[in-house]
C-alpha positions in Angstrom: 2.8 -58.6 -57.1 4.5 -55.8 -55.3 8.1 -54.9 -54.8 8.9 -53.8 -51.3 12.2 -52.0 -52.1 14.8 -51.6 -54.8 17.2 -53.8 -52.8 14.9 -56.7 -52.3 15.1 -59.4 -54.9 11.7 -61.0 -54.3 8.1 -60.0 -54.6 5.1 -61.6 -52.9 2.5 -63.3 -55.1 -0.8 -62.7 -53.3 -2.4 -65.9 -54.6 -0.8 -68.8 -56.4 -2.6 -71.9 -57.7 -0.3 -74.9 -58.4 -0.8 -78.5 -59.7 -1.0 -81.0 -56.8 -1.8 -84.4 -58.2 -4.1 -86.5 -60.4 -7.1 -88.2 -58.8 -9.5 -90.4 -60.8 -8.5 -88.6 -64.0 -9.0 -85.2 -62.5 -6.3 -82.6 -62.0 -6.2 -81.5 -58.3 -4.6 -78.1 -57.5 -3.6 -76.2 -54.3 -3.8 -72.5 -53.7 -1.1 -70.7 -51.7 -1.2 -67.1 -50.4 1.8 -64.7 -50.1 4.4 -66.9 -51.9 7.8 -65.2 -52.6 8.8 -64.9 -56.2 12.6 -64.3 -56.5 14.3 -62.5 -59.4 17.9 -61.8 -60.4 19.1 -58.2 -59.9 18.2 -57.5 -63.6 14.6 -58.5 -63.0 14.7 -61.9 -64.7 13.1 -64.8 -62.7 15.6 -66.8 -60.6 14.2 -70.3 -61.5 16.3 -72.4 -59.2 15.4 -70.4 -56.1 11.7 -70.4 -57.0 11.8 -74.1 -57.6 13.4 -74.5 -54.1 10.6 -72.4 -52.5 7.9 -74.5 -54.2 9.6 -77.7 -53.1 9.2 -76.6 -49.5 5.4 -76.0 -49.8 4.6 -79.3 -48.1 7.4 -79.0 -45.5 6.1 -79.2 -41.9 6.2 -76.2 -39.6 7.5 -75.9 -36.1 5.0 -78.3 -34.5 5.4 -80.9 -37.2 1.8 -81.0 -38.6 1.4 -77.6 -40.2 3.0 -76.1 -43.3 5.6 -73.4 -43.0 4.1 -69.9 -42.5 3.4 -67.5 -45.3 1.7 -65.0 -43.0 2.6 -61.4 -43.2 3.3 -58.8 -46.0 6.7 -60.4 -46.7 5.7 -64.0 -47.1 6.3 -65.2 -43.5 8.9 -68.0 -43.1 9.2 -68.5 -46.9 9.9 -64.8 -47.2 12.7 -65.1 -44.6 14.3 -67.9 -46.7 13.9 -65.9 -49.9 15.5 -62.9 -48.2 18.5 -65.0 -47.0 19.1 -66.7 -50.4 18.8 -63.3 -52.1 22.3 -62.5 -50.8 23.7 -65.5 -52.7 21.6 -64.6 -55.8 23.2 -61.2 -55.8 26.7 -62.5 -55.3 26.4 -65.1 -58.1 24.9 -62.5 -60.5 27.7 -60.0 -60.1 30.4 -62.7 -60.1 28.7 -64.3 -63.2 28.7 -67.7 -61.6 26.0 -70.3 -62.0 24.9 -71.8 -58.6 26.1 -75.3 -59.7 29.5 -73.9 -60.6 30.2 -72.6 -57.1 33.2 -74.1 -55.3 34.2 -74.4 -51.7 36.5 -71.3 -52.1 33.8 -69.2 -53.9 31.2 -70.1 -51.2 33.8 -69.0 -48.6 34.3 -65.8 -50.5 30.6 -65.2 -50.5 30.4 -65.6 -46.7 33.4 -63.2 -46.3 31.7 -60.6 -48.5 28.7 -60.7 -46.0 31.2 -60.3 -43.2 33.1 -57.4 -44.8 30.0 -55.3 -45.7 29.7 -52.1 -43.5 26.6 -50.4 -42.1 25.3 -47.5 -44.2 24.3 -45.7 -41.0 27.6 -46.4 -39.1 30.3 -46.8 -41.7 32.9 -48.1 -39.2 30.5 -50.9 -38.0 29.8 -54.2 -39.7 26.4 -54.5 -41.3 25.7 -58.0 -40.0 26.5 -59.9 -36.8 28.0 -63.4 -36.8 24.7 -65.0 -35.8 23.0 -63.2 -38.8 25.7 -64.5 -41.2 25.4 -68.0 -39.7 21.6 -67.9 -40.4 22.2 -66.8 -44.0 24.9 -69.3 -44.6 22.9 -72.3 -43.4 19.8 -71.5 -45.5 22.1 -71.0 -48.5 23.7 -74.4 -47.9 20.3 -76.1 -47.8 19.4 -74.3 -51.1 22.7 -75.4 -52.7 22.1 -79.0 -51.6 18.8 -78.8 -53.5 20.7 -77.4 -56.6 23.0 -80.4 -56.4 20.0 -82.8 -56.4 18.5 -80.9 -59.4 21.7 -81.5 -61.3 22.0 -85.1 -60.1 25.1 -84.3 -58.2 24.6 -85.5 -54.6 28.2 -84.6 -53.7 27.8 -81.0 -54.6 27.2 -80.0 -51.0 28.4 -82.9 -48.8 31.0 -84.1 -46.5 34.1 -84.2 -48.7 32.1 -82.7 -51.6 32.6 -79.8 -53.9 31.3 -77.5 -51.1 32.7 -79.2 -48.1 30.4 -79.4 -45.1 30.7 -81.1 -41.7 27.9 -82.6 -39.6 27.6 -81.5 -35.9 25.3 -83.1 -33.3 23.6 -81.4 -30.3 21.1 -82.6 -27.7 17.9 -80.9 -26.7 16.8 -81.6 -23.1 13.1 -81.1 -22.4 11.5 -80.1 -19.1 10.2 -83.6 -18.5 13.8 -85.0 -18.7 13.4 -86.4 -22.2 16.3 -85.8 -24.5 16.4 -85.5 -28.3 19.6 -85.7 -30.4 19.7 -83.6 -33.6 22.3 -82.8 -36.3 23.0 -79.6 -38.3 25.1 -78.8 -41.3 28.2 -76.6 -40.9 30.7 -75.0 -43.2 34.2 -73.9 -42.1 33.6 -70.3 -43.3 30.9 -69.8 -40.7 31.3 -69.2 -37.0 30.3 -72.3 -35.1 27.4 -71.8 -32.7 23.7 -71.7 -32.4 21.5 -68.8 -33.2 21.6 -66.0 -30.6 18.3 -64.4 -29.7 18.6 -61.2 -27.8 15.5 -60.1 -25.9 15.1 -56.4 -25.3 11.8 -55.4 -23.7 10.7 -51.8 -24.1 11.0 -49.8 -20.9 8.0 -48.3 -19.1 9.7 -44.9 -19.5 9.9 -45.3 -23.3 6.3 -46.3 -23.5 5.4 -43.1 -21.7 7.5 -41.1 -24.0 5.9 -42.6 -27.1 2.4 -41.8 -25.7 3.5 -38.2 -24.9 4.8 -38.0 -28.5 1.4 -38.7 -29.9 0.2 -35.3 -28.8 3.4 -33.5 -29.7 3.6 -35.0 -33.2 -0.1 -34.6 -33.9 -1.2 -35.5 -37.5 -5.0 -35.6 -37.2 -7.5 -36.5 -34.6 -8.0 -39.9 -36.2 -4.3 -40.7 -36.5 -3.7 -39.5 -32.9 -6.5 -41.7 -31.6 -5.4 -44.7 -33.7 -1.8 -44.4 -32.4 -2.9 -44.3 -28.8 -5.0 -47.4 -29.0 -2.3 -49.1 -31.0 0.2 -48.5 -28.2 -2.4 -49.6 -25.7 -3.0 -53.0 -27.4 0.7 -53.6 -28.0 1.4 -53.0 -24.3 -1.6 -54.9 -22.8 -1.9 -57.9 -25.1 1.7 -59.0 -25.9 0.5 -59.6 -29.5 2.7 -59.6 -32.5 2.3 -56.6 -34.9 0.6 -58.8 -37.5 -1.9 -60.1 -34.9 -2.6 -56.5 -33.9 -3.3 -55.5 -37.5 -5.9 -58.3 -37.8 -8.1 -57.3 -34.8 -11.7 -56.8 -35.9 -14.1 -54.3 -34.5 -16.4 -57.2 -33.6 -13.6 -58.7 -31.5 -13.6 -55.5 -29.4 -17.4 -55.4 -29.1 -17.6 -59.1 -28.3 -15.0 -58.7 -25.5 -16.9 -55.8 -24.1 -20.1 -57.9 -23.8 -18.3 -60.5 -21.6 -18.4 -60.4 -17.8 -14.7 -61.2 -17.9 -13.5 -59.7 -21.2 -11.4 -62.0 -23.4 -10.1 -60.6 -26.7 -9.7 -62.8 -29.8 -6.4 -62.7 -31.6 -5.3 -64.5 -34.7 -2.1 -66.5 -33.8 0.7 -66.0 -36.3 3.9 -68.1 -36.7 1.9 -71.3 -37.0 1.2 -71.7 -40.8 -2.5 -72.1 -41.1 -5.1 -70.0 -39.3 -5.5 -70.4 -35.6 -6.7 -68.1 -32.8 -6.4 -67.5 -29.1 -8.3 -65.5 -26.4 -6.5 -63.3 -23.9 -7.8 -61.3 -20.9 -8.0 -57.5 -21.5 -8.9 -54.8 -19.0 -12.2 -52.9 -19.5 -10.3 -49.7 -19.2 -8.4 -50.6 -22.4 -11.5 -51.8 -24.2 -13.4 -48.6 -23.2 -10.7 -46.4 -24.9 -10.9 -48.5 -28.1 -14.7 -48.3 -28.1 -14.5 -44.5 -28.1 -12.1 -44.7 -31.1 -14.6 -47.0 -32.9 -17.6 -44.8 -32.2 -16.1 -41.3 -32.8 -13.1 -41.6 -35.0 -13.3 -44.8 -37.0 -17.0 -44.3 -37.8 -16.3 -41.0 -39.6 -13.6 -42.6 -41.8 -15.8 -45.5 -42.9 -18.9 -43.4 -43.5 -20.0 -43.9 -47.1 -17.3 -46.5 -47.8 -17.1 -50.3 -47.8 -16.2 -51.4 -44.2 -13.8 -54.4 -44.1 -14.3 -54.7 -40.4 -10.7 -54.2 -39.2 -10.1 -52.1 -36.1 -7.0 -50.4 -37.6 -7.8 -48.8 -40.9 -6.1 -46.2 -43.1 -7.4 -42.6 -43.0 -7.5 -42.3 -46.8 -9.1 -45.6 -48.0 -10.7 -47.0 -44.8 -9.0 -50.4 -45.4 -7.2 -52.5 -42.9 -3.5 -51.5 -42.4 -0.5 -53.8 -42.9 1.8 -54.9 -40.1 4.5 -52.6 -41.7 2.3 -49.6 -41.0 2.5 -50.4 -37.3 6.3 -50.5 -37.5 6.3 -47.2 -39.3 4.1 -45.6 -36.8 6.3 -46.7 -33.9 9.4 -45.4 -35.8 7.8 -42.0 -36.3 6.8 -41.7 -32.7 10.3 -42.8 -31.6 11.7 -40.0 -33.6 9.2 -37.5 -32.3 9.9 -38.6 -28.7 13.7 -38.2 -29.2 14.4 -41.8 -28.2 17.9 -42.9 -29.4 17.8 -46.6 -28.5 16.2 -49.3 -30.5 12.4 -49.4 -30.4 10.1 -51.8 -32.3 6.6 -53.3 -31.9 8.0 -56.7 -30.9 9.7 -55.1 -27.9 6.2 -54.5 -26.4 5.7 -58.2 -26.6 9.0 -58.9 -24.7 7.9 -56.3 -22.1 4.5 -57.9 -21.7 5.8 -61.4 -21.0 8.6 -60.1 -18.7 6.0 -58.1 -16.7 3.8 -61.2 -16.3 6.8 -63.0 -14.7 7.6 -60.0 -12.5 4.1 -60.0 -11.1 4.3 -63.8 -10.5 7.6 -63.4 -8.7 6.1 -60.8 -6.4 3.0 -62.8 -5.9 5.0 -65.8 -4.6 8.0 -63.8 -3.3 10.4 -66.0 -5.0 14.1 -65.3 -4.4 16.0 -66.6 -7.4 15.5 -68.0 -11.0 16.3 -71.6 -9.9 13.6 -71.5 -7.2 11.2 -70.0 -9.8 11.9 -72.8 -12.3 11.2 -75.4 -9.6 7.9 -73.6 -8.8 7.0 -73.8 -12.5 7.9 -77.5 -12.7 5.6 -78.2 -9.8 2.7 -76.0 -11.0 2.1 -75.4 -14.7 -1.0 -73.3 -14.3 0.7 -69.9 -14.7 3.1 -70.8 -17.5 0.3 -72.5 -19.4 -1.8 -69.3 -19.1 1.2 -67.1 -20.3 1.6 -69.4 -23.3 -2.1 -69.0 -24.1 -1.8 -65.2 -23.9 1.4 -65.1 -26.1 0.7 -67.8 -28.6 4.0 -69.6 -27.8 4.1 -73.3 -28.4 6.8 -74.3 -25.9 7.4 -73.6 -22.3 11.1 -73.3 -23.0 10.5 -70.2 -25.3 8.6 -68.5 -22.5 11.2 -69.3 -19.8 13.7 -67.2 -21.7 12.1 -64.2 -19.9 12.8 -65.4 -16.3 16.2 -63.7 -15.9 14.8 -60.5 -17.3 12.0 -60.6 -14.8 14.4 -61.1 -11.8 16.5 -58.2 -13.0 13.5 -56.0 -13.1 11.9 -57.2 -9.8 14.7 -55.6 -7.8 13.1 -52.2 -8.5 9.5 -53.3 -8.5 7.7 -51.6 -5.5 4.2 -52.9 -5.3 3.5 -56.3 -3.7 0.2 -57.6 -5.0 -1.8 -60.7 -4.8 -2.8 -61.1 -8.4 -1.2 -60.7 -11.8 -4.4 -59.2 -13.3 -4.9 -56.9 -10.3 -1.3 -55.6 -10.6 -1.8 -54.8 -14.3 -5.1 -53.1 -13.6 -3.6 -50.9 -10.8 -0.7 -49.8 -13.0 -3.1 -48.9 -15.9 -5.4 -47.0 -13.6 -2.6 -44.9 -12.2 -1.3 -44.0 -15.6 -4.7 -43.1 -17.0 -5.3 -40.9 -14.0 -2.1 -39.0 -14.8 -3.2 -38.7 -18.4 -6.5 -37.1 -17.3 -4.6 -34.7 -15.0 -2.4 -33.6 -17.9 -5.5 -33.1 -20.1 -7.1 -31.0 -17.4 -4.0 -28.8 -17.2 -4.1 -28.5 -21.0 -7.6 -27.1 -21.0 -10.0 -30.0 -20.5 -13.3 -28.7 -19.1 -13.7 -29.5 -15.4 -17.1 -31.1 -16.0 -15.6 -33.4 -18.7 -12.7 -34.2 -16.3 -15.1 -35.2 -13.5 -17.2 -37.4 -15.8 -14.1 -39.2 -17.2 -12.7 -39.7 -13.7 -15.9 -41.3 -12.5 -16.1 -43.5 -15.6 -12.4 -44.5 -15.1 -13.1 -45.4 -11.5 -16.1 -47.5 -12.4 -14.0 -49.4 -15.0 -11.2 -49.8 -12.5 -13.5 -51.3 -9.9 -14.9 -53.7 -12.5 -11.3 -54.7 -13.5 -10.5 -55.2 -9.8 -13.5 -57.4 -9.3 -12.7 -59.5 -12.4 -9.1 -59.9 -11.1 -10.4 -61.1 -7.8 -12.7 -63.7 -9.4 -9.7 -65.0 -11.5 -7.6 -65.3 -8.4 -10.2 -67.3 -6.5 -10.8 -69.6 -9.5 -7.1 -70.6 -9.8 
């Protein structure tokens, strides 16, 4: 059990075995990984919240037939719930109020306290946006409804209850024309509206600045090499940071052996283990293979190798997703980038760029025309969903407008998504080699690396051509 920070009121239990049921006189148990354990600010266990988390263990996930996710260092979806309810735990602790003794006015006061809190970095700005407060409030209402059931008080959180809620309906319209009506709980202290998801892809310029910062903020040859292939994989796979951290050395070697390389990725956000395979350029895999052969091999020599591609320099063990976030943050600072940068922004950029390339391929003029094209031919969007691990076409379509905004300044007209990506990567790696030549790379080494890069480029172009002809 490890605490992540002094401000966080929950720890993550790495492995928890719980009673499930009796069968033929035998006690059956279930084991869960990464389960949040919530405490009061004084360190005492917060029993009601922990009971609530346990009650959700059998709750279905997004696609209806999986449990909620516990993936990640902070407990996945369960960790998100624990984090949101922690605000209420802290409020009740300092106000010396038991959960069941909350009233409509005290719950309103709790929401107002979230709204009034200011940012530590920018003291004049609010710490939380209204959509963030809405998310916290709705999770806390669901928890308090559970508290009411524990105390056999079904009117504790109810229409006309102690904490007065209202029910609101909305309709989901699917691509095939089918509609589904759903309801959600609302409280008058919250701003009415759905969750707002802002998508901010990282720019090509900021990717270049992060890569340049690796050499300027040099830590060691191993760390520098690890950072470069980390940036490469974030950019060219569209994978989540947790998925990047779980890539194995054998995944890279297996992809290199394929005529048309496909990299295995564990798919997160889906509860139980699942995986997908995505196309990756040989130029990318070649750089990673060099890191494995020359940098990683030195670190694991004489130690137990756990097989992960990304390992720590000190212990040779697989790194956590938080390490990837920390590395990006350090490179951002070294690059002098002021705007927000995060690993997930690479994912947004990857998906946006795929749509940009598709728009140019078909010379589509507007988003509505693009949607009609997708409705008539699902091949591309299905492939994008395979690459990204999304479960719904609607989630992927959020990137269409971003793509049309970007395509206005997109110069190259190409005939293949894969070919466009390979061309851009080759141009960039050529520039990197020229910079290394200016910095002192021997001419003989430069010539050898250029020839190898050209060979890999030609193979990637050939693979791209085969993929186009097979579609």
